[in-house]
CHARMM-style PDB file with segment names, atoms N, HN, CA, C and O in Angstrom:
ATOM      1  N   MET     1      73.548-183.928  40.293  1.00  0.00      PROA
ATOM      2  CA  MET     1      73.526-183.132  41.505  1.00  0.00      PROA
ATOM      3  C   MET     1      72.262-182.263  41.463  1.00  0.00      PROA
ATOM      4  O   MET     1      71.991-181.576  40.478  1.00  0.00      PROA
ATOM      5  N   SER     2      71.513-182.314  42.540  1.00  0.00      PROA
ATOM      6  HN  SER     2      71.734-182.872  43.341  1.00  0.00      PROA
ATOM      7  CA  SER     2      70.270-181.549  42.551  1.00  0.00      PROA
ATOM      8  C   SER     2      70.555-180.081  42.850  1.00  0.00      PROA
ATOM      9  O   SER     2      71.654-179.709  43.262  1.00  0.00      PROA
ATOM     10  N   ARG     3      69.549-179.274  42.635  1.00  0.00      PROA
ATOM     11  HN  ARG     3      68.656-179.576  42.300  1.00  0.00      PROA
ATOM     12  CA  ARG     3      69.707-177.836  42.815  1.00  0.00      PROA
ATOM     13  C   ARG     3      69.948-177.496  44.287  1.00  0.00      PROA
ATOM     14  O   ARG     3      70.747-176.609  44.584  1.00  0.00      PROA
ATOM     15  N   SER     4      69.268-178.188  45.222  1.00  0.00      PROA
ATOM     16  HN  SER     4      68.618-178.909  44.981  1.00  0.00      PROA
ATOM     17  CA  SER     4      69.453-177.900  46.649  1.00  0.00      PROA
ATOM     18  C   SER     4      70.859-178.289  47.106  1.00  0.00      PROA
ATOM     19  O   SER     4      71.436-177.620  47.963  1.00  0.00      PROA
ATOM     20  N   THR     5      71.413-179.365  46.540  1.00  0.00      PROA
ATOM     21  HN  THR     5      70.944-179.908  45.843  1.00  0.00      PROA
ATOM     22  CA  THR     5      72.778-179.749  46.877  1.00  0.00      PROA
ATOM     23  C   THR     5      73.767-178.706  46.381  1.00  0.00      PROA
ATOM     24  O   THR     5      74.722-178.370  47.081  1.00  0.00      PROA
ATOM     25  N   LEU     6      73.545-178.201  45.199  1.00  0.00      PROA
ATOM     26  HN  LEU     6      72.769-178.474  44.630  1.00  0.00      PROA
ATOM     27  CA  LEU     6      74.411-177.165  44.645  1.00  0.00      PROA
ATOM     28  C   LEU     6      74.386-175.921  45.529  1.00  0.00      PROA
ATOM     29  O   LEU     6      75.435-175.349  45.826  1.00  0.00      PROA
ATOM     30  N   TRP     7      73.185-175.499  45.952  1.00  0.00      PROA
ATOM     31  HN  TRP     7      72.334-175.965  45.710  1.00  0.00      PROA
ATOM     32  CA  TRP     7      73.080-174.322  46.807  1.00  0.00      PROA
ATOM     33  C   TRP     7      73.709-174.579  48.168  1.00  0.00      PROA
ATOM     34  O   TRP     7      74.261-173.663  48.779  1.00  0.00      PROA
ATOM     35  N   SER     8      73.632-175.814  48.649  1.00  0.00      PROA
ATOM     36  HN  SER     8      73.184-176.558  48.153  1.00  0.00      PROA
ATOM     37  CA  SER     8      74.286-176.148  49.924  1.00  0.00      PROA
ATOM     38  C   SER     8      75.793-176.006  49.806  1.00  0.00      PROA
ATOM     39  O   SER     8      76.438-175.468  50.706  1.00  0.00      PROA
ATOM     40  N   VAL     9      76.361-176.482  48.705  1.00  0.00      PROA
ATOM     41  HN  VAL     9      75.836-176.918  47.974  1.00  0.00      PROA
ATOM     42  CA  VAL     9      77.803-176.368  48.486  1.00  0.00      PROA
ATOM     43  C   VAL     9      78.208-174.902  48.367  1.00  0.00      PROA
ATOM     44  O   VAL     9      79.202-174.484  48.960  1.00  0.00      PROA
ATOM     45  N   VAL    10      77.454-174.127  47.613  1.00  0.00      PROA
ATOM     46  HN  VAL    10      76.646-174.466  47.131  1.00  0.00      PROA
ATOM     47  CA  VAL    10      77.740-172.702  47.474  1.00  0.00      PROA
ATOM     48  C   VAL    10      77.621-172.014  48.830  1.00  0.00      PROA
ATOM     49  O   VAL    10      78.439-171.157  49.163  1.00  0.00      PROA
ATOM     50  N   GLY    11      76.614-172.380  49.612  1.00  0.00      PROA
ATOM     51  HN  GLY    11      75.949-173.077  49.342  1.00  0.00      PROA
ATOM     52  CA  GLY    11      76.439-171.800  50.944  1.00  0.00      PROA
ATOM     53  C   GLY    11      77.607-172.100  51.862  1.00  0.00      PROA
ATOM     54  O   GLY    11      78.046-171.235  52.619  1.00  0.00      PROA
ATOM     55  N   VAL    12      78.111-173.318  51.799  1.00  0.00      PROA
ATOM     56  HN  VAL    12      77.755-174.021  51.184  1.00  0.00      PROA
ATOM     57  CA  VAL    12      79.268-173.691  52.626  1.00  0.00      PROA
ATOM     58  C   VAL    12      80.493-172.886  52.208  1.00  0.00      PROA
ATOM     59  O   VAL    12      81.232-172.404  53.066  1.00  0.00      PROA
ATOM     60  N   ILE    13      80.716-172.733  50.924  1.00  0.00      PROA
ATOM     61  HN  ILE    13      80.116-173.125  50.226  1.00  0.00      PROA
ATOM     62  CA  ILE    13      81.877-171.981  50.435  1.00  0.00      PROA
ATOM     63  C   ILE    13      81.773-170.517  50.851  1.00  0.00      PROA
ATOM     64  O   ILE    13      82.760-169.929  51.293  1.00  0.00      PROA
ATOM     65  N   VAL    14      80.597-169.928  50.717  1.00  0.00      PROA
ATOM     66  HN  VAL    14      79.795-170.406  50.358  1.00  0.00      PROA
ATOM     67  CA  VAL    14      80.405-168.532  51.120  1.00  0.00      PROA
ATOM     68  C   VAL    14      80.585-168.386  52.630  1.00  0.00      PROA
ATOM     69  O   VAL    14      81.191-167.419  53.090  1.00  0.00      PROA
ATOM     70  N   ALA    15      80.063-169.340  53.405  1.00  0.00      PROA
ATOM     71  HN  ALA    15      79.571-170.126  53.031  1.00  0.00      PROA
ATOM     72  CA  ALA    15      80.204-169.285  54.864  1.00  0.00      PROA
ATOM     73  C   ALA    15      81.675-169.360  55.269  1.00  0.00      PROA
ATOM     74  O   ALA    15      82.101-168.646  56.177  1.00  0.00      PROA
ATOM     75  N   ILE    16      82.449-170.208  54.612  1.00  0.00      PROA
ATOM     76  HN  ILE    16      82.103-170.788  53.875  1.00  0.00      PROA
ATOM     77  CA  ILE    16      83.874-170.315  54.919  1.00  0.00      PROA
ATOM     78  C   ILE    16      84.594-169.013  54.558  1.00  0.00      PROA
ATOM     79  O   ILE    16      85.450-168.552  55.314  1.00  0.00      PROA
ATOM     80  N   ALA    17      84.261-168.425  53.425  1.00  0.00      PROA
ATOM     81  HN  ALA    17      83.566-168.800  52.811  1.00  0.00      PROA
ATOM     82  CA  ALA    17      84.900-167.169  53.016  1.00  0.00      PROA
ATOM     83  C   ALA    17      84.587-166.051  54.000  1.00  0.00      PROA
ATOM     84  O   ALA    17      85.480-165.291  54.374  1.00  0.00      PROA
ATOM     85  N   ILE    18      83.329-165.939  54.423  1.00  0.00      PROA
ATOM     86  HN  ILE    18      82.603-166.556  54.119  1.00  0.00      PROA
ATOM     87  CA  ILE    18      82.949-164.902  55.382  1.00  0.00      PROA
ATOM     88  C   ILE    18      83.631-165.144  56.720  1.00  0.00      PROA
ATOM     89  O   ILE    18      84.117-164.199  57.342  1.00  0.00      PROA
ATOM     90  N   ALA    19      83.676-166.381  57.170  1.00  0.00      PROA
ATOM     91  HN  ALA    19      83.281-167.149  56.665  1.00  0.00      PROA
ATOM     92  CA  ALA    19      84.339-166.703  58.435  1.00  0.00      PROA
ATOM     93  C   ALA    19      85.823-166.367  58.357  1.00  0.00      PROA
ATOM     94  O   ALA    19      86.393-165.869  59.328  1.00  0.00      PROA
ATOM     95  N   TRP    20      86.453-166.629  57.225  1.00  0.00      PROA
ATOM     96  HN  TRP    20      85.991-167.033  56.436  1.00  0.00      PROA
ATOM     97  CA  TRP    20      87.882-166.330  57.043  1.00  0.00      PROA
ATOM     98  C   TRP    20      88.142-164.829  57.208  1.00  0.00      PROA
ATOM     99  O   TRP    20      89.087-164.428  57.887  1.00  0.00      PROA
ATOM    100  N   VAL    21      87.307-164.016  56.591  1.00  0.00      PROA
ATOM    101  HN  VAL    21      86.539-164.342  56.039  1.00  0.00      PROA
ATOM    102  CA  VAL    21      87.460-162.565  56.683  1.00  0.00      PROA
ATOM    103  C   VAL    21      87.241-162.092  58.116  1.00  0.00      PROA
ATOM    104  O   VAL    21      88.002-161.268  58.623  1.00  0.00      PROA
ATOM    105  N   ILE    22      86.209-162.607  58.766  1.00  0.00      PROA
ATOM    106  HN  ILE    22      85.590-163.276  58.354  1.00  0.00      PROA
ATOM    107  CA  ILE    22      85.908-162.199  60.143  1.00  0.00      PROA
ATOM    108  C   ILE    22      87.048-162.568  61.076  1.00  0.00      PROA
ATOM    109  O   ILE    22      87.441-161.765  61.922  1.00  0.00      PROA
ATOM    110  N   VAL    23      87.585-163.774  60.933  1.00  0.00      PROA
ATOM    111  HN  VAL    23      87.266-164.427  60.246  1.00  0.00      PROA
ATOM    112  CA  VAL    23      88.700-164.200  61.788  1.00  0.00      PROA
ATOM    113  C   VAL    23      89.932-163.329  61.531  1.00  0.00      PROA
ATOM    114  O   VAL    23      90.636-162.968  62.475  1.00  0.00      PROA
ATOM    115  N   ASN    24      90.200-162.989  60.280  1.00  0.00      PROA
ATOM    116  HN  ASN    24      89.629-163.282  59.513  1.00  0.00      PROA
ATOM    117  CA  ASN    24      91.336-162.103  59.978  1.00  0.00      PROA
ATOM    118  C   ASN    24      91.161-160.734  60.632  1.00  0.00      PROA
ATOM    119  O   ASN    24      92.115-160.184  61.182  1.00  0.00      PROA
ATOM    120  N   VAL    25      89.967-160.190  60.577  1.00  0.00      PROA
ATOM    121  HN  VAL    25      89.192-160.637  60.130  1.00  0.00      PROA
ATOM    122  CA  VAL    25      89.710-158.887  61.197  1.00  0.00      PROA
ATOM    123  C   VAL    25      89.878-158.973  62.709  1.00  0.00      PROA
ATOM    124  O   VAL    25      90.487-158.095  63.319  1.00  0.00      PROA
ATOM    125  N   ILE    26      89.340-160.026  63.311  1.00  0.00      PROA
ATOM    126  HN  ILE    26      88.845-160.739  62.815  1.00  0.00      PROA
ATOM    127  CA  ILE    26      89.442-160.187  64.768  1.00  0.00      PROA
ATOM    128  C   ILE    26      90.897-160.301  65.196  1.00  0.00      PROA
ATOM    129  O   ILE    26      91.309-159.655  66.160  1.00  0.00      PROA
ATOM    130  N   PHE    27      91.685-161.119  64.490  1.00  0.00      PROA
ATOM    131  HN  PHE    27      91.350-161.643  63.707  1.00  0.00      PROA
ATOM    132  CA  PHE    27      93.095-161.259  64.858  1.00  0.00      PROA
ATOM    133  C   PHE    27      93.876-159.974  64.626  1.00  0.00      PROA
ATOM    134  O   PHE    27      94.794-159.672  65.388  1.00  0.00      PROA
ATOM    135  N   SER    28      93.537-159.217  63.598  1.00  0.00      PROA
ATOM    136  HN  SER    28      92.791-159.462  62.979  1.00  0.00      PROA
ATOM    137  CA  SER    28      94.203-157.936  63.371  1.00  0.00      PROA
ATOM    138  C   SER    28      93.917-156.970  64.514  1.00  0.00      PROA
ATOM    139  O   SER    28      94.820-156.284  64.993  1.00  0.00      PROA
ATOM    140  N   VAL    29      92.667-156.918  64.947  1.00  0.00      PROA
ATOM    141  HN  VAL    29      91.934-157.476  64.557  1.00  0.00      PROA
ATOM    142  CA  VAL    29      92.298-156.032  66.056  1.00  0.00      PROA
ATOM    143  C   VAL    29      92.977-156.482  67.340  1.00  0.00      PROA
ATOM    144  O   VAL    29      93.485-155.653  68.094  1.00  0.00      PROA
ATOM    145  N   LEU    30      92.991-157.789  67.598  1.00  0.00      PROA
ATOM    146  HN  LEU    30      92.578-158.463  66.985  1.00  0.00      PROA
ATOM    147  CA  LEU    30      93.631-158.297  68.813  1.00  0.00      PROA
ATOM    148  C   LEU    30      95.131-158.011  68.799  1.00  0.00      PROA
ATOM    149  O   LEU    30      95.700-157.653  69.830  1.00  0.00      PROA
ATOM    150  N   TRP    31      95.771-158.163  67.653  1.00  0.00      PROA
ATOM    151  HN  TRP    31      95.309-158.454  66.815  1.00  0.00      PROA
ATOM    152  CA  TRP    31      97.208-157.884  67.544  1.00  0.00      PROA
ATOM    153  C   TRP    31      97.473-156.407  67.799  1.00  0.00      PROA
ATOM    154  O   TRP    31      98.440-156.060  68.477  1.00  0.00      PROA
ATOM    155  N   PHE    32      96.623-155.534  67.262  1.00  0.00      PROA
ATOM    156  HN  PHE    32      95.838-155.816  66.711  1.00  0.00      PROA
ATOM    157  CA  PHE    32      96.774-154.096  67.488  1.00  0.00      PROA
ATOM    158  C   PHE    32      96.616-153.769  68.970  1.00  0.00      PROA
ATOM    159  O   PHE    32      97.389-152.980  69.512  1.00  0.00      PROA
ATOM    160  N   VAL    33      95.625-154.365  69.631  1.00  0.00      PROA
ATOM    161  HN  VAL    33      94.996-155.006  69.190  1.00  0.00      PROA
ATOM    162  CA  VAL    33      95.409-154.115  71.058  1.00  0.00      PROA
ATOM    163  C   VAL    33      96.595-154.626  71.871  1.00  0.00      PROA
ATOM    164  O   VAL    33      97.023-153.966  72.818  1.00  0.00      PROA
ATOM    165  N   ALA    34      97.128-155.788  71.517  1.00  0.00      PROA
ATOM    166  HN  ALA    34      96.780-156.324  70.748  1.00  0.00      PROA
ATOM    167  CA  ALA    34      98.282-156.329  72.239  1.00  0.00      PROA
ATOM    168  C   ALA    34      99.491-155.400  72.079  1.00  0.00      PROA
ATOM    169  O   ALA    34     100.186-155.127  73.058  1.00  0.00      PROA
ATOM    170  N   LYS    35      99.747-154.918  70.874  1.00  0.00      PROA
ATOM    171  HN  LYS    35      99.182-155.141  70.079  1.00  0.00      PROA
ATOM    172  CA  LYS    35     100.857-153.983  70.667  1.00  0.00      PROA
ATOM    173  C   LYS    35     100.638-152.698  71.447  1.00  0.00      PROA
ATOM    174  O   LYS    35     101.580-152.147  72.018  1.00  0.00      PROA
ATOM    175  N   LEU    36      99.399-152.216  71.473  1.00  0.00      PROA
ATOM    176  HN  LEU    36      98.635-152.663  71.009  1.00  0.00      PROA
ATOM    177  CA  LEU    36      99.084-151.002  72.210  1.00  0.00      PROA
ATOM    178  C   LEU    36      99.345-151.171  73.700  1.00  0.00      PROA
ATOM    179  O   LEU    36      99.866-150.261  74.344  1.00  0.00      PROA
ATOM    180  N   VAL    37      98.990-152.321  74.251  1.00  0.00      PROA
ATOM    181  HN  VAL    37      98.566-153.061  73.728  1.00  0.00      PROA
ATOM    182  CA  VAL    37      99.237-152.586  75.674  1.00  0.00      PROA
ATOM    183  C   VAL    37     100.734-152.620  75.958  1.00  0.00      PROA
ATOM    184  O   VAL    37     101.184-152.062  76.959  1.00  0.00      PROA
ATOM    185  N   VAL    38     101.509-153.264  75.094  1.00  0.00      PROA
ATOM    186  HN  VAL    38     101.144-153.717  74.281  1.00  0.00      PROA
ATOM    187  CA  VAL    38     102.959-153.323  75.287  1.00  0.00      PROA
ATOM    188  C   VAL    38     103.557-151.920  75.220  1.00  0.00      PROA
ATOM    189  O   VAL    38     104.418-151.577  76.030  1.00  0.00      PROA
ATOM    190  N   VAL    39     103.117-151.115  74.275  1.00  0.00      PROA
ATOM    191  HN  VAL    39     102.417-151.394  73.616  1.00  0.00      PROA
ATOM    192  CA  VAL    39     103.623-149.741  74.160  1.00  0.00      PROA
ATOM    193  C   VAL    39     103.279-148.944  75.408  1.00  0.00      PROA
ATOM    194  O   VAL    39     104.111-148.184  75.902  1.00  0.00      PROA
ATOM    195  N   LEU    40     102.075-149.104  75.922  1.00  0.00      PROA
ATOM    196  HN  LEU    40     101.399-149.722  75.521  1.00  0.00      PROA
ATOM    197  CA  LEU    40     101.691-148.378  77.137  1.00  0.00      PROA
ATOM    198  C   LEU    40     102.538-148.789  78.334  1.00  0.00      PROA
ATOM    199  O   LEU    40     102.957-147.938  79.119  1.00  0.00      PROA
ATOM    200  N   VAL    41     102.793-150.082  78.478  1.00  0.00      PROA
ATOM    201  HN  VAL    41     102.453-150.773  77.841  1.00  0.00      PROA
ATOM    202  CA  VAL    41     103.614-150.560  79.597  1.00  0.00      PROA
ATOM    203  C   VAL    41     105.034-150.008  79.484  1.00  0.00      PROA
ATOM    204  O   VAL    41     105.593-149.533  80.473  1.00  0.00      PROA
ATOM    205  N   VAL    42     105.615-150.064  78.300  1.00  0.00      PROA
ATOM    206  HN  VAL    42     105.161-150.449  77.496  1.00  0.00      PROA
ATOM    207  CA  VAL    42     106.972-149.543  78.107  1.00  0.00      PROA
ATOM    208  C   VAL    42     107.001-148.040  78.342  1.00  0.00      PROA
ATOM    209  O   VAL    42     107.956-147.532  78.929  1.00  0.00      PROA
ATOM    210  N   ALA    43     105.985-147.322  77.900  1.00  0.00      PROA
ATOM    211  HN  ALA    43     105.209-147.734  77.423  1.00  0.00      PROA
ATOM    212  CA  ALA    43     105.942-145.869  78.107  1.00  0.00      PROA
ATOM    213  C   ALA    43     105.877-145.533  79.599  1.00  0.00      PROA
ATOM    214  O   ALA    43     106.535-144.593  80.045  1.00  0.00      PROA
ATOM    215  N   VAL    44     105.104-146.278  80.362  1.00  0.00      PROA
ATOM    216  HN  VAL    44     104.570-147.041  79.999  1.00  0.00      PROA
ATOM    217  CA  VAL    44     105.023-146.032  81.804  1.00  0.00      PROA
ATOM    218  C   VAL    44     106.369-146.309  82.470  1.00  0.00      PROA
ATOM    219  O   VAL    44     106.803-145.548  83.335  1.00  0.00      PROA
ATOM    220  N   ILE    45     107.023-147.386  82.073  1.00  0.00      PROA
ATOM    221  HN  ILE    45     106.670-148.004  81.370  1.00  0.00      PROA
ATOM    222  CA  ILE    45     108.338-147.712  82.651  1.00  0.00      PROA
ATOM    223  C   ILE    45     109.344-146.608  82.323  1.00  0.00      PROA
ATOM    224  O   ILE    45     110.083-146.161  83.200  1.00  0.00      PROA
ATOM    225  N   VAL    46     109.375-146.172  81.068  1.00  0.00      PROA
ATOM    226  HN  VAL    46     108.775-146.536  80.355  1.00  0.00      PROA
ATOM    227  CA  VAL    46     110.306-145.115  80.662  1.00  0.00      PROA
ATOM    228  C   VAL    46     109.989-143.817  81.401  1.00  0.00      PROA
ATOM    229  O   VAL    46     110.902-143.105  81.820  1.00  0.00      PROA
ATOM    230  N   PHE    47     108.712-143.507  81.564  1.00  0.00      PROA
ATOM    231  HN  PHE    47     107.970-144.085  81.224  1.00  0.00      PROA
ATOM    232  CA  PHE    47     108.320-142.293  82.287  1.00  0.00      PROA
ATOM    233  C   PHE    47     108.871-142.306  83.710  1.00  0.00      PROA
ATOM    234  O   PHE    47     109.448-141.319  84.165  1.00  0.00      PROA
ATOM    235  N   PHE    48     108.691-143.431  84.417  1.00  0.00      PROA
ATOM    236  HN  PHE    48     108.222-144.233  84.048  1.00  0.00      PROA
ATOM    237  CA  PHE    48     109.161-143.480  85.804  1.00  0.00      PROA
ATOM    238  C   PHE    48     110.685-143.485  85.897  1.00  0.00      PROA
ATOM    239  O   PHE    48     111.248-142.926  86.838  1.00  0.00      PROA
ATOM    240  N   VAL    49     111.356-144.110  84.930  1.00  0.00      PROA
ATOM    241  HN  VAL    49     110.898-144.564  84.165  1.00  0.00      PROA
ATOM    242  CA  VAL    49     112.815-144.078  84.919  1.00  0.00      PROA
ATOM    243  C   VAL    49     113.307-142.656  84.691  1.00  0.00      PROA
ATOM    244  O   VAL    49     114.211-142.198  85.390  1.00  0.00      PROA
ATOM    245  N   LEU    50     112.735-141.960  83.738  1.00  0.00      PROA
ATOM    246  HN  LEU    50     112.001-142.331  83.170  1.00  0.00      PROA
ATOM    247  CA  LEU    50     113.146-140.575  83.481  1.00  0.00      PROA
ATOM    248  C   LEU    50     112.827-139.677  84.665  1.00  0.00      PROA
ATOM    249  O   LEU    50     113.623-138.808  85.021  1.00  0.00      PROA
ATOM    250  N   ARG    51     111.676-139.882  85.269  1.00  0.00      PROA
ATOM    251  HN  ARG    51     111.029-140.588  84.979  1.00  0.00      PROA
ATOM    252  CA  ARG    51     111.317-139.079  86.446  1.00  0.00      PROA
ATOM    253  C   ARG    51     112.299-139.279  87.586  1.00  0.00      PROA
ATOM    254  O   ARG    51     112.688-138.326  88.262  1.00  0.00      PROA
ATOM    255  N   ARG    52     112.699-140.533  87.794  1.00  0.00      PROA
ATOM    256  HN  ARG    52     112.384-141.307  87.245  1.00  0.00      PROA
ATOM    257  CA  ARG    52     113.660-140.831  88.853  1.00  0.00      PROA
ATOM    258  C   ARG    52     115.026-140.209  88.537  1.00  0.00      PROA
ATOM    259  O   ARG    52     115.684-139.672  89.427  1.00  0.00      PROA
ATOM    260  N   LEU    53     115.450-140.282  87.274  1.00  0.00      PROA
ATOM    261  HN  LEU    53     114.915-140.719  86.550  1.00  0.00      PROA
ATOM    262  CA  LEU    53     116.739-139.708  86.899  1.00  0.00      PROA
ATOM    263  C   LEU    53     116.760-138.195  87.085  1.00  0.00      PROA
ATOM    264  O   LEU    53     117.729-137.648  87.612  1.00  0.00      PROA
ATOM    265  N   PHE    54     115.691-137.512  86.653  1.00  0.00      PROA
ATOM    266  HN  PHE    54     114.904-137.956  86.225  1.00  0.00      PROA
ATOM    267  CA  PHE    54     115.656-136.061  86.783  1.00  0.00      PROA
ATOM    268  C   PHE    54     115.485-135.634  88.236  1.00  0.00      PROA
ATOM    269  O   PHE    54     116.015-134.596  88.631  1.00  0.00      PROA
ATOM    270  N   ALA    55     114.771-136.393  89.026  1.00  0.00      PROA
ATOM    271  HN  ALA    55     114.340-137.237  88.705  1.00  0.00      PROA
ATOM    272  CA  ALA    55     114.602-136.051  90.443  1.00  0.00      PROA
ATOM    273  C   ALA    55     115.929-136.200  91.169  1.00  0.00      PROA
ATOM    274  O   ALA    55     116.248-135.414  92.060  1.00  0.00      PROA
ATOM    275  N   ARG    56     116.697-137.203  90.789  1.00  0.00      PROA
ATOM    276  HN  ARG    56     116.438-137.842  90.065  1.00  0.00      PROA
ATOM    277  CA  ARG    56     117.990-137.434  91.414  1.00  0.00      PROA
ATOM    278  C   ARG    56     118.983-136.333  91.038  1.00  0.00      PROA
ATOM    279  O   ARG    56     119.795-135.927  91.869  1.00  0.00      PROA
ATOM    280  N   SER    57     118.926-135.844  89.796  1.00  0.00      PROA
ATOM    281  HN  SER    57     118.266-136.174  89.121  1.00  0.00      PROA
ATOM    282  CA  SER    57     119.880-134.821  89.357  1.00  0.00      PROA
ATOM    283  C   SER    57     119.533-133.445  89.943  1.00  0.00      PROA
ATOM    284  O   SER    57     120.419-132.609  90.117  1.00  0.00      PROA
ATOM    285  N   ASP    58     118.246-133.204  90.250  1.00  0.00      PROA
ATOM    286  HN  ASP    58     117.526-133.883  90.108  1.00  0.00      PROA
ATOM    287  CA  ASP    58     117.839-131.916  90.832  1.00  0.00      PROA
ATOM    288  C   ASP    58     118.229-131.820  92.300  1.00  0.00      PROA
ATOM    289  O   ASP    58     118.539-130.735  92.793  1.00  0.00      PROA
ATOM    290  N   GLY    59     118.213-132.953  93.002  1.00  0.00      PROA
ATOM    291  HN  GLY    59     117.961-133.834  92.602  1.00  0.00      PROA
ATOM    292  CA  GLY    59     118.424-132.935  94.449  1.00  0.00      PROA
ATOM    293  C   GLY    59     119.839-132.786  94.797  1.00  0.00      PROA
ATOM    294  OT1 GLY    59     120.185-132.753  95.978  1.00  0.00      PROA
TER     295      GLY     59
END
């Protein structure tokens, strides 16, 4: 095996490792954003339900 072939193999392995880490970070961030959106939607729904309940009890 020549030296350039060895470096090519090492380069491919390093590229795969770096890509693996980057994809993990991207999916972690996307999962966090998705959870944040769901929490915001539920919070808005709960806010309007509570507002309606308290407005009804005051009137």
